[in-house]
C-alpha positions as CSV (number, residue, x, y, z in Angstrom):
1,M,0.1,0.2,0.2
2,S,1.5,3.6,-0.7
3,I,0.5,6.7,0.8
4,Q,-0.1,9.7,-1.3
5,N,1.9,12.8,-1.3
6,T,-1.5,14.8,-1.2
7,P,-2.8,14.5,2.5
8,K,-5.4,11.7,2.3
9,K,-8.7,12.2,4.4
10,N,-10.6,8.9,5.5
11,T,-14.3,10.4,5.3
12,K,-15.6,7.7,7.6
13,T,-12.9,8.7,10.7
14,N,-11.7,12.3,9.5
15,V,-8.4,10.8,9.9
16,V,-5.6,12.8,7.4
17,I,-2.5,10.8,6.8
18,K,0.6,13.1,5.9
19,Q,4.2,11.9,5.0
20,F,7.0,12.9,7.1
21,D,8.8,15.1,4.0
22,E,5.8,17.3,3.8
23,L,6.9,18.9,7.5
24,Q,10.4,19.6,5.9
25,D,12.2,22.6,4.6
26,K,11.9,22.6,0.9
27,G,14.4,25.4,0.7
28,D,11.7,27.5,-0.5
29,I,10.7,29.5,2.9
30,I,12.0,32.7,2.8
31,K,15.2,33.8,5.1
32,A,15.2,37.2,6.9
33,P,18.5,39.1,5.7
34,F,18.6,40.6,9.1
35,A,17.8,40.4,12.6
36,C,16.3,43.1,15.4
37,T,15.1,42.8,19.2
38,S,12.6,44.9,20.4
39,L,11.6,44.8,24.1
40,M,9.9,47.1,26.7
41,V,10.6,48.1,30.4
42,K,8.9,50.3,33.1
43,D,10.4,52.1,35.9
44,N,8.8,52.6,39.4
45,N,6.6,54.9,38.4
46,N,5.3,53.0,35.5
47,N,6.8,55.2,32.8
48,V,7.7,53.1,29.9
49,Y,11.1,52.7,27.9
50,H,11.4,50.9,24.5
51,G,14.9,49.3,23.4
52,R,15.7,48.0,20.0
53,G,18.8,46.7,18.3
54,M,19.4,46.5,14.5
55,E,21.4,43.7,13.2
56,L,22.5,43.6,9.6
57,T,25.1,42.3,7.2
58,F,25.7,45.8,5.9
59,G,24.1,49.4,6.6
60,E,26.9,51.2,8.1
61,G,26.3,54.8,7.3
62,L,22.6,54.1,5.7
63,S,20.6,55.5,8.7
64,S,19.7,58.7,9.7
65,L,17.6,60.7,12.7
66,T,14.8,62.2,10.8
67,Y,12.7,64.8,12.5
68,Y,9.1,65.2,11.1
69,P,7.2,68.5,12.3
70,K,3.6,68.4,13.2
71,G,1.4,69.3,10.2
72,Y,3.7,67.6,7.8
73,T,2.3,65.7,4.9
74,F,3.3,62.3,4.1
75,Q,2.2,60.9,0.6
76,H,3.7,57.6,-0.9
77,L,2.7,56.2,-4.3
78,A,0.2,53.6,-5.3
79,P,1.0,50.2,-6.9
80,N,0.7,52.0,-10.5
81,K,3.0,55.0,-9.5
82,T,0.2,57.5,-8.9
83,K,-0.1,59.0,-5.7
84,G,-1.5,57.2,-2.8
85,L,-3.0,58.6,0.4
86,A,-2.0,62.2,1.5
87,Y,-2.1,62.4,5.5
88,E,-0.9,64.8,8.1
89,A,1.3,64.1,11.0
90,K,-0.9,64.9,14.0
91,Y,2.1,64.8,16.1
92,A,5.9,65.6,15.6
93,I,7.9,62.4,14.9
94,L,11.7,61.2,15.8
95,A,12.5,58.4,13.6
96,I,15.4,56.2,12.5
97,T,15.0,56.3,8.8
98,T,16.7,54.1,5.9
99,P,16.2,54.1,1.8
100,I,14.9,50.6,2.0
101,S,12.2,52.0,-0.7
102,I,13.5,53.4,-3.9
103,Y,10.5,55.7,-3.6
104,D,11.0,56.8,0.0
105,P,14.7,57.6,0.8
106,N,13.5,57.9,4.7
107,A,11.5,54.9,5.3
108,A,11.1,54.9,9.1
109,M,12.4,51.5,10.8
110,E,12.1,52.9,14.6
111,G,10.8,55.8,16.0
112,L,8.4,57.5,18.6
113,N,6.1,60.7,18.2
114,E,5.4,63.6,20.9
115,A,2.3,61.8,22.4
116,G,4.5,58.8,23.5
117,L,3.8,56.3,20.8
118,S,6.6,54.2,19.6
119,F,7.5,51.2,17.0
120,S,10.1,49.0,15.7
121,L,10.1,47.5,12.3
122,N,11.7,43.9,12.5
123,M,11.9,41.3,9.8
124,M,9.6,38.5,9.5
125,P,8.9,37.7,5.9
126,A,5.4,36.8,4.8
127,L,3.6,36.2,1.5
128,P,2.4,39.6,0.1
129,L,-0.8,41.2,0.8
130,A,-3.8,41.1,-1.4
131,D,-3.4,43.0,-4.6
132,L,-5.3,46.4,-4.5
133,T,-8.0,47.3,-6.8
134,E,-7.5,50.4,-8.7
135,S,-10.4,52.3,-6.9
136,Q,-8.2,51.8,-3.7
137,Y,-5.0,53.4,-5.0
138,P,-5.8,56.8,-3.8
139,N,-6.4,55.7,-0.3
140,S,-3.0,53.4,-0.3
141,I,0.2,53.4,1.7
142,P,3.3,51.1,1.0
143,Y,3.3,48.4,4.0
144,A,6.8,49.8,4.7
145,S,5.6,53.0,5.8
146,F,3.1,51.3,8.2
147,G,5.2,52.7,11.2
148,E,5.5,56.2,10.1
149,W,1.7,56.3,9.6
150,V,1.4,54.7,13.2
151,L,3.2,57.6,14.6
152,A,1.7,60.4,12.4
153,S,-2.0,59.3,13.0
154,F,-2.1,57.9,16.8
155,A,-1.4,58.8,20.3
156,T,-2.3,55.1,21.8
157,I,-2.5,51.4,21.1
158,E,-6.3,51.7,21.6
159,E,-6.6,54.5,18.9
160,L,-4.5,52.7,16.2
161,K,-6.9,49.3,16.8
162,Q,-10.0,51.8,16.3
163,G,-8.0,53.8,13.3
164,I,-6.8,50.8,11.3
165,N,-10.2,50.1,10.3
166,Q,-10.6,53.2,8.5
167,D,-10.7,53.2,4.5
168,I,-7.0,52.7,4.2
169,H,-5.0,50.0,2.1
170,F,-1.7,48.8,2.7
171,W,0.1,47.4,-0.3
172,S,3.2,45.1,-1.0
173,E,6.2,46.9,-2.6
174,E,9.1,45.4,-3.9
175,L,11.9,46.7,-1.8
176,E,15.1,46.8,-3.9
177,L,17.6,46.9,-1.2
178,L,16.3,44.0,0.1
179,G,16.4,41.8,-2.6
180,G,13.0,42.3,-4.0
181,L,11.3,41.1,-1.0
182,K,7.8,42.4,-0.8
183,T,6.3,41.9,2.5
184,P,9.6,41.2,5.0
185,F,8.3,42.9,8.2
186,H,6.2,42.8,11.2
187,F,6.0,45.7,13.6
188,A,5.9,46.2,17.4
189,V,3.8,49.3,18.8
190,Y,4.0,50.7,22.2
191,D,2.4,53.5,24.0
192,K,3.2,55.4,27.3
193,T,0.7,53.4,29.4
194,G,2.5,50.2,28.8
195,E,0.2,48.6,26.1
196,S,1.7,47.1,23.0
197,V,0.9,45.1,20.0
198,V,2.4,43.1,17.0
199,V,1.3,43.8,13.4
200,E,1.8,40.9,11.0
201,V,0.8,39.9,7.6
202,K,-1.1,36.2,7.5
203,D,-3.3,35.0,4.7
204,S,-2.7,38.3,2.6
205,A,-4.1,40.4,5.5
206,L,-2.9,42.5,8.6
207,I,-3.2,41.0,12.0
208,I,-2.9,42.9,15.3
209,Y,-2.0,40.8,18.4
210,D,-2.1,42.1,21.9
211,N,1.5,41.5,23.4
212,P,1.7,41.4,27.0
213,T,5.3,40.7,26.5
214,G,6.1,43.8,25.0
215,V,8.9,41.8,23.1
216,M,9.3,41.1,19.4
217,T,12.5,39.7,17.5
218,N,11.8,38.0,13.9
219,G,10.4,34.8,12.6
220,P,8.7,32.5,13.2
221,E,5.1,34.0,13.4
222,F,4.3,36.4,16.7
223,P,1.9,33.3,18.2
224,W,4.5,30.7,17.7
225,H,7.0,32.6,20.0
226,I,3.9,32.8,22.7
227,E,3.6,29.0,22.5
228,N,7.4,28.7,22.8
229,L,7.4,30.6,25.9
230,N,5.6,27.6,27.7
231,N,8.8,25.5,27.3
232,Y,10.2,28.1,29.9
233,S,7.8,27.7,32.7
234,H,10.7,27.3,35.2
235,M,12.1,30.6,34.1
236,S,13.2,32.7,37.3
237,N,15.8,35.2,38.5
238,I,16.3,33.3,41.9
239,E,19.7,31.9,42.1
240,T,19.6,28.1,43.1
241,V,23.3,27.9,44.6
242,H,22.7,24.9,46.9
243,S,20.8,21.8,46.5
244,Q,20.9,18.1,47.4
245,I,20.3,15.5,44.9
246,G,20.4,11.9,46.6
247,N,23.3,12.1,49.1
248,V,25.2,14.5,47.2
249,N,25.4,18.2,48.3
250,L,25.8,20.6,45.3
251,R,27.1,24.3,45.5
252,Q,27.3,26.9,43.1
253,P,30.9,28.5,43.4
254,D,29.6,31.8,42.2
255,S,26.5,33.6,41.1
256,G,24.7,33.4,37.6
257,I,23.3,30.2,37.4
258,A,19.8,31.5,36.9
259,T,20.4,32.5,33.6
260,N,21.0,28.9,32.4
261,T,17.5,28.9,31.8
262,I,17.6,31.1,28.8
263,P,19.0,30.5,25.5
264,S,22.7,31.4,24.6
265,S,22.1,31.7,20.8
266,S,21.3,34.4,19.1
267,T,18.5,33.2,16.8
268,S,15.2,35.1,16.5
269,V,13.7,32.2,18.9
270,G,16.6,32.3,21.4
271,R,16.4,36.4,21.4
272,F,12.9,36.1,22.3
273,V,13.0,34.0,25.4
274,K,16.3,36.1,26.2
275,A,14.5,39.4,25.9
276,F,11.5,38.2,27.8
277,Y,13.7,37.3,30.6
278,Y,15.6,40.6,30.6
279,S,12.5,42.9,30.2
280,S,10.7,40.9,32.9
281,F,13.3,41.1,35.6
282,A,14.6,44.4,34.8
283,N,15.8,46.9,37.7
284,K,13.1,49.4,38.1
285,V,14.5,52.7,39.7
286,D,12.7,56.2,40.4
287,S,14.9,58.5,38.0
288,P,14.3,58.1,34.3
289,D,17.9,59.2,33.3
290,L,19.2,56.2,35.4
291,Q,16.0,53.9,33.9
292,L,17.4,54.7,30.6
293,V,20.9,53.3,31.8
294,E,19.2,50.2,33.0
295,L,17.6,49.9,29.8
296,G,21.5,50.5,27.9
297,H,22.8,47.6,30.0
298,I,20.1,45.2,28.8
299,M,20.4,46.0,25.3
300,N,24.3,45.3,25.6
301,N,23.1,41.7,25.9
302,F,21.7,41.9,22.4
303,D,24.7,43.8,21.0
304,R,26.3,41.5,18.4
305,P,30.2,42.1,17.1
306,K,31.1,41.7,13.9
307,N,32.4,38.1,12.9
308,I,31.0,36.4,15.9
309,T,28.9,34.5,13.5
310,K,29.4,33.9,9.9
311,E,27.5,32.6,6.9
312,L,29.0,31.8,3.7
313,S,27.6,34.2,1.0
314,P,25.8,32.8,-2.3
315,N,27.0,35.3,-4.3
316,N,30.7,35.1,-3.7
317,K,33.5,32.7,-4.5
318,Q,35.6,31.0,-1.8
319,G,38.9,33.1,-1.0
320,T,37.2,36.4,-1.9
321,P,37.1,39.2,0.6
322,L,33.2,38.5,0.7
323,E,33.4,35.0,1.0
324,Y,31.1,35.3,4.1
325,M,28.4,37.6,5.5
326,T,28.5,38.5,9.2
327,E,25.4,40.2,11.0
328,F,26.2,42.9,13.5
329,T,24.3,45.6,15.4
330,V,24.4,48.4,13.0
331,W,22.8,50.4,15.8
332,I,20.8,50.5,19.5
333,A,18.2,52.9,20.1
334,L,16.5,53.7,23.4
335,S,13.3,55.6,23.7
336,D,11.7,57.5,26.9
337,L,8.0,57.5,25.7
338,T,7.1,59.7,28.8
339,R,9.6,62.8,28.1
340,G,10.0,62.3,24.3
341,I,13.6,61.3,24.3
342,L,15.4,59.0,21.7
343,Q,19.0,57.8,22.3
344,I,21.1,56.1,19.6
345,R,24.4,54.2,19.5
346,T,26.1,53.3,16.4
347,Y,28.3,50.3,15.8
348,D,31.9,52.5,16.0
349,S,30.5,54.4,19.3
350,L,30.2,53.3,22.9
351,N,28.3,56.4,23.7
352,Y,24.7,57.4,22.9
353,Q,23.6,60.5,21.0
354,T,20.7,61.8,22.6
355,Y,17.9,63.7,20.5
356,T,14.4,65.3,22.2
357,F,11.4,67.0,20.3
358,D,12.8,70.0,22.2
359,Q,16.0,70.3,20.1
360,F,13.2,70.7,16.9
361,K,10.6,72.6,18.3
362,D,11.6,75.7,16.5
363,K,11.8,73.5,13.1
364,N,8.8,73.5,10.7
365,E,10.3,71.7,8.1
366,V,11.9,67.8,7.8
367,V,15.4,67.8,9.4
368,S,17.6,64.3,8.7
369,I,21.2,63.9,10.4
370,K,23.2,61.0,9.1
371,L,24.1,58.6,11.7
372,I,27.8,57.7,11.7
């Protein structure tokens, strides 16, 4: 008896038989070309702070700090290159931008607005959004500009949940800088009350997930990461330095054994669990300045130096300088959602550059500062 490659359903018992090779990676799954970690912590007064690291195999000198004043009008192209939706910024915006789109040299990858809403754009490839009809083009926005639209339009997560049901249509643009990928992102959004959501594309539509963890990395899909946390029910920051097993007394010679419960790899799965651990047990203080320092210490655990992991480059021959690709942390961002502060540390620096809305209060036009 042979089993068909196509699942065969027994109509009498509702049994489906699958061959094991149907579960295997066929090599056609889109891999993420860069990694990111986003997380949230609070201080003793419940003020919210958002940390994020950006890992790439390239990208030094490509990012800018971009300020958009309140009242600035955004407008991107529709799929047929006509003008899409024009929308006005209700709030001033500080964003980290990069030219991932040939139609937008300042595509926002990270940022916050003066109302205390912030977001991170992280890699998580998915099949494209459903094609728009021509009648939807005038109200369309490229999916890569989702975070920018959120910061321009809303002050809270609740407003986002209500406003996303407006007559606005997102479309999947082919992104040249990312090898032609169309929908390679998902988004984490935070507000200053501590609410958080993750926005992903599934079955050609946008899905918004409540995110009580405040954490987002990369693939698999967000619900998979939440399910995986069930494997860490033993997670605790309480040190077990002494135990007795049988007739043998065991004692740790130093501290740190509690972190043995978290993964050591830099994979998106490992980083999600690790970020959940660090954000859950983060030290809370009264001073907002010192809480940003505490957040900086946490984000140091997601700082990847060059050459620590390498991958054979598919487009280069052995023996050439580009034989390997190495992923590294291009920049780390720390956001204080209550005071409107964005701090950025680039790979070649040990110190953070600080930007505030007060610095740009007299600016009535876009200001873009190259991050070097």
